[in-house]
C-alpha positions in Angstrom: 56.5 -23.6 -182.3 53.9 -23.6 -184.9 53.4 -25.2 -188.1 51.2 -23.5 -191.0 49.9 -25.7 -194.0 48.9 -23.7 -196.9 46.8 -26.2 -199.1 43.7 -24.1 -200.4 44.6 -25.2 -204.1 42.1 -26.8 -206.2 44.7 -29.4 -207.5 43.6 -29.3 -211.1 46.7 -31.0 -212.4 45.8 -34.1 -210.1 42.2 -34.4 -211.8 40.3 -36.7 -211.6 41.4 -37.6 -208.0 40.9 -34.3 -206.6 37.3 -34.0 -207.7 36.7 -36.0 -204.7 39.9 -35.9 -202.5 41.6 -32.6 -201.5 45.1 -33.1 -203.2 47.1 -33.1 -199.9 44.5 -35.8 -198.6 45.4 -38.0 -201.3 47.7 -40.9 -199.8 51.1 -41.9 -200.5 52.7 -45.2 -198.8 49.1 -45.5 -196.9 49.3 -42.0 -195.4 47.8 -38.7 -196.8 50.2 -36.3 -198.3 50.0 -33.6 -195.7 50.4 -36.3 -193.0 53.9 -37.2 -194.2 54.6 -33.7 -194.5 53.9 -32.7 -190.6 55.2 -36.0 -189.3 58.6 -35.3 -190.9 58.8 -31.7 -189.8 58.3 -32.8 -186.4 60.9 -35.7 -186.6 63.3 -33.3 -188.1 63.0 -30.3 -186.0 63.1 -32.0 -182.8 60.8 -29.2 -181.1 57.5 -29.3 -179.3 54.7 -28.1 -181.8 51.8 -26.4 -180.1 49.7 -25.7 -183.1 49.3 -26.9 -186.8 47.3 -24.5 -188.6 45.7 -25.8 -192.0 44.6 -23.1 -194.5 42.3 -24.9 -196.9 39.2 -24.1 -199.3 35.9 -25.2 -198.5 36.6 -29.1 -198.5 34.0 -30.1 -196.3 33.8 -31.3 -192.7 34.9 -34.7 -193.4 38.1 -33.4 -195.0 38.5 -30.8 -192.1 38.1 -33.7 -189.2 40.7 -36.0 -191.1 43.2 -32.7 -190.9 42.4 -31.9 -187.1 43.1 -35.6 -186.7 46.2 -35.5 -188.2 47.3 -32.8 -185.8 46.0 -34.3 -182.7 47.5 -37.7 -183.8 51.1 -35.8 -183.2 50.1 -34.2 -179.9 49.3 -30.6 -181.2 46.3 -28.7 -181.6 44.8 -28.6 -185.3 43.3 -25.5 -186.6 41.3 -24.5 -190.0 41.6 -21.5 -191.8 40.1 -20.5 -195.2 41.3 -19.1 -198.0 38.3 -18.6 -200.5 39.9 -16.5 -202.9 43.4 -17.6 -204.6 45.5 -14.6 -204.2 48.8 -15.9 -203.8 51.3 -17.5 -201.1 51.5 -14.4 -199.1 47.5 -14.0 -198.6 47.0 -17.8 -197.9 49.7 -17.5 -194.9 48.0 -14.6 -193.8 44.6 -16.4 -193.9 46.2 -18.2 -190.6 46.9 -14.8 -188.9 46.3 -16.0 -185.4 49.2 -18.6 -185.9 51.8 -16.1 -186.7 53.1 -15.8 -183.5 56.5 -17.1 -182.0 58.5 -19.2 -184.2 56.7 -20.8 -187.3 57.3 -23.3 -189.8 55.5 -22.8 -193.2 54.9 -25.8 -195.3 53.3 -25.9 -198.6 51.4 -29.2 -198.8 52.3 -30.4 -202.1 55.8 -31.1 -201.4 57.7 -33.6 -199.5 61.3 -33.7 -198.6 64.4 -34.7 -196.3 66.9 -32.1 -195.0 69.0 -30.8 -192.3 66.8 -29.0 -189.8 69.2 -27.6 -187.8 68.6 -24.0 -187.5 71.3 -21.5 -186.6 70.1 -19.4 -183.9 71.9 -16.3 -185.2 69.6 -16.0 -188.2 65.9 -15.1 -188.3 64.8 -17.3 -190.9 65.6 -20.5 -193.2 64.3 -21.1 -196.6 64.9 -24.4 -197.8 66.1 -24.5 -201.3 67.1 -27.4 -204.0 69.7 -27.2 -206.8 67.7 -27.6 -210.0 68.4 -28.0 -214.0 65.5 -25.7 -214.6 64.7 -23.1 -212.0 62.3 -20.9 -214.5 59.1 -21.9 -213.0 59.9 -21.4 -209.2 61.1 -18.7 -207.0 65.0 -18.8 -206.5 67.5 -17.2 -204.5 70.9 -16.0 -204.6 73.3 -16.6 -201.7 76.8 -15.7 -200.3 79.1 -18.4 -199.8 78.1 -18.7 -196.4 74.4 -19.4 -197.3 73.1 -16.0 -196.4 70.6 -15.0 -199.0 71.1 -11.7 -201.0 68.3 -11.9 -203.5 64.7 -13.7 -204.1 63.5 -14.0 -207.6 60.1 -15.1 -208.4 60.2 -17.6 -211.8 63.2 -15.7 -213.5 62.9 -15.5 -217.0 66.6 -15.3 -217.4 68.9 -17.3 -215.1 69.9 -15.6 -211.9 70.2 -18.8 -209.7 69.5 -22.6 -209.8 68.7 -22.7 -206.3 64.8 -23.1 -206.3 62.7 -22.4 -203.1 60.8 -26.0 -202.5 58.1 -24.4 -200.3 59.5 -25.1 -196.7 60.3 -21.9 -194.6 61.3 -21.1 -190.9 60.7 -17.8 -189.2 61.8 -17.0 -185.8 59.5 -14.3 -185.3 55.8 -15.1 -186.7 54.7 -11.7 -185.8 57.2 -9.9 -187.5 56.1 -12.2 -190.7 52.6 -11.0 -190.2 53.3 -7.8 -190.3 55.5 -8.0 -193.4 52.5 -9.8 -195.2 50.0 -7.2 -194.0 52.2 -4.6 -195.5 51.8 -6.2 -198.8 48.1 -6.3 -198.8 47.7 -2.8 -197.3 49.8 -1.4 -200.0 48.7 -3.9 -202.8 52.2 -5.0 -203.7 51.7 -7.9 -205.7 52.9 -9.7 -209.1 50.4 -10.8 -211.7 47.4 -9.9 -209.4 48.9 -12.2 -206.4 50.4 -11.3 -203.3 53.6 -13.5 -203.0 55.7 -14.4 -199.8 59.1 -13.8 -201.5 58.4 -10.0 -201.7 57.8 -10.3 -197.9 60.7 -11.9 -197.3 62.7 -9.6 -199.6 61.3 -6.6 -197.6 62.3 -8.6 -194.4 66.1 -8.9 -195.6 66.0 -5.2 -196.7 65.3 -4.3 -193.2 68.3 -6.1 -191.9 66.9 -9.5 -191.0 69.4 -12.5 -191.8 67.5 -15.3 -193.9 69.5 -18.5 -194.6 69.5 -21.1 -197.4 69.1 -24.6 -196.2 69.8 -27.4 -198.6 67.6 -30.6 -198.7 68.8 -34.0 -199.5 65.6 -35.1 -201.4 62.5 -32.9 -202.6 59.3 -35.0 -203.8 56.9 -33.3 -205.8 53.0 -34.4 -205.4 51.8 -31.9 -208.4 50.5 -34.5 -210.5 49.9 -38.1 -211.4 53.3 -39.2 -212.4 54.9 -37.2 -209.7 52.7 -38.7 -207.1 53.4 -42.1 -207.9 57.1 -41.4 -207.9 56.7 -40.2 -204.5 55.1 -43.1 -203.4 57.6 -45.2 -204.7 60.5 -43.0 -202.9 58.7 -42.8 -199.7 58.1 -46.9 -199.5 61.7 -46.9 -200.3 62.8 -44.9 -197.5 60.1 -45.8 -194.7 59.1 -49.2 -195.3 62.0 -51.0 -197.2 60.3 -54.3 -196.3 56.8 -54.9 -197.0 54.4 -53.4 -194.3 51.4 -55.6 -194.5 48.4 -55.3 -192.2 47.5 -58.3 -190.0 44.3 -58.0 -191.3 45.2 -58.2 -194.8 44.9 -61.8 -196.8 47.2 -62.7 -199.3 46.7 -66.0 -200.7 48.8 -67.5 -203.7 50.5 -64.4 -204.3 53.8 -62.8 -204.4 54.6 -59.5 -202.7 57.7 -57.9 -203.8 58.9 -55.3 -201.4 58.9 -52.5 -200.9 54.8 -52.5 -200.8 52.5 -51.0 -198.3 49.2 -53.2 -197.9 46.4 -51.8 -195.8 43.9 -53.2 -193.5 41.3 -55.6 -194.8 42.7 -55.8 -198.4 42.6 -59.3 -200.4 45.2 -60.5 -202.6 44.8 -63.8 -204.7 46.8 -65.3 -207.5 48.6 -62.1 -208.2 52.0 -60.4 -207.8 52.1 -57.1 -206.4 55.1 -55.0 -206.1 57.6 -53.6 -206.1 56.4 -50.1 -204.9 52.9 -50.6 -204.6 50.5 -49.2 -202.0 47.0 -51.1 -201.6 44.3 -49.4 -199.5 42.0 -50.5 -197.1 39.4 -53.2 -198.5 41.1 -53.3 -201.5 40.5 -56.6 -203.7 43.3 -57.7 -206.5 42.9 -61.0 -208.1 44.6 -62.5 -210.9 46.6 -59.6 -211.8 50.1 -58.1 -211.9 50.4 -54.8 -210.0 53.4 -52.5 -209.9 54.8 -48.8 -209.0 51.4 -47.8 -208.1 48.6 -46.7 -205.9 45.6 -48.5 -205.3 43.2 -46.9 -202.9 40.3 -48.0 -200.4 37.9 -50.5 -201.7 38.8 -50.9 -205.5 38.8 -54.0 -207.1 41.0 -55.2 -209.8 40.7 -58.3 -211.6 42.5 -59.9 -214.7 44.7 -56.9 -215.3 48.5 -55.7 -215.6 49.3 -52.1 -214.4 52.3 -50.0 -213.9 52.8 -46.4 -212.9 49.2 -45.9 -212.1 47.0 -44.1 -209.3 43.6 -45.5 -209.1 41.0 -44.1 -206.8 38.6 -45.5 -204.0 35.5 -47.8 -205.0 36.8 -48.6 -208.4 36.1 -51.8 -210.5 38.5 -52.3 -213.2 39.2 -55.4 -215.3 41.0 -56.1 -218.4 44.6 -55.6 -219.7 46.1 -52.1 -219.3 49.2 -50.6 -218.3 49.3 -46.8 -217.1 46.2 -45.6 -215.8 44.5 -42.8 -213.9 41.1 -43.5 -212.5 39.0 -41.4 -210.2 36.8 -42.7 -207.5 33.8 -44.8 -208.3 34.6 -45.6 -211.9 33.9 -48.6 -213.4 36.0 -50.2 -216.4 35.9 -53.5 -217.9 
């Protein structure tokens, strides 16, 4: 099996953090978002993964090395594919054309999820969905009582279904999907200037392919600062219900309220940390109260009180605040 991870977006809703770090490499609970994503897929599908193909923008060599390292740490070959122009979801997947062979999972990199990953061997594909209150900003599906998909609708202006597509797909035949994606490009079948995966899936369905809706237990978004802080909270609760503190971290005269992740070399002095806090490697927190927040590597906080915050790497901050979003290499006093 192969996994394709489209992640070339600029992450504008996550600025200033994505000015220096691609959004899927922003950490939650001590690991990049994309690492949690592929680890969870491998854990749930219980299949050998030969290749993880990352579809990126021009993120730079350091980011690409990080992605290759994530794949190799999971026993898979990592490959990098470029989408230089944002022409839609179908175009992004086709940028990893060489990985479209055999069974394939497509996982868009701003989503974490928990789901039943058992796949019906009689079906040609599974599209995971979540019932939501307002589906107007998502692609949605209509299904039969048995879960077979009858219709795909992209961002409906009127209500047709509340089953939103979360961005995780399984297709049994990657070569067939490649042909359907290429058909869209060759025939300029697009919506609002973009080539949509849902159009390819609709065409497959019209040809008799059986596509089922898979239900997710939890869908976690990392689209903006507040959503990412919430996702950090839930991942800590799920994966680290007790504190996860590196042996090289130094905690003195402080209280750590679980769940928290405290990375290598972090220093915490005369502070209360938690619940739901991730502290990056080499961070230094003194005389502070930190809860429900992400503090990245080599950042120093002193004499402050923060909540619902995302603070970048190499930041120096002091003073009393509450809800913060501070990019890398910033100084605030």
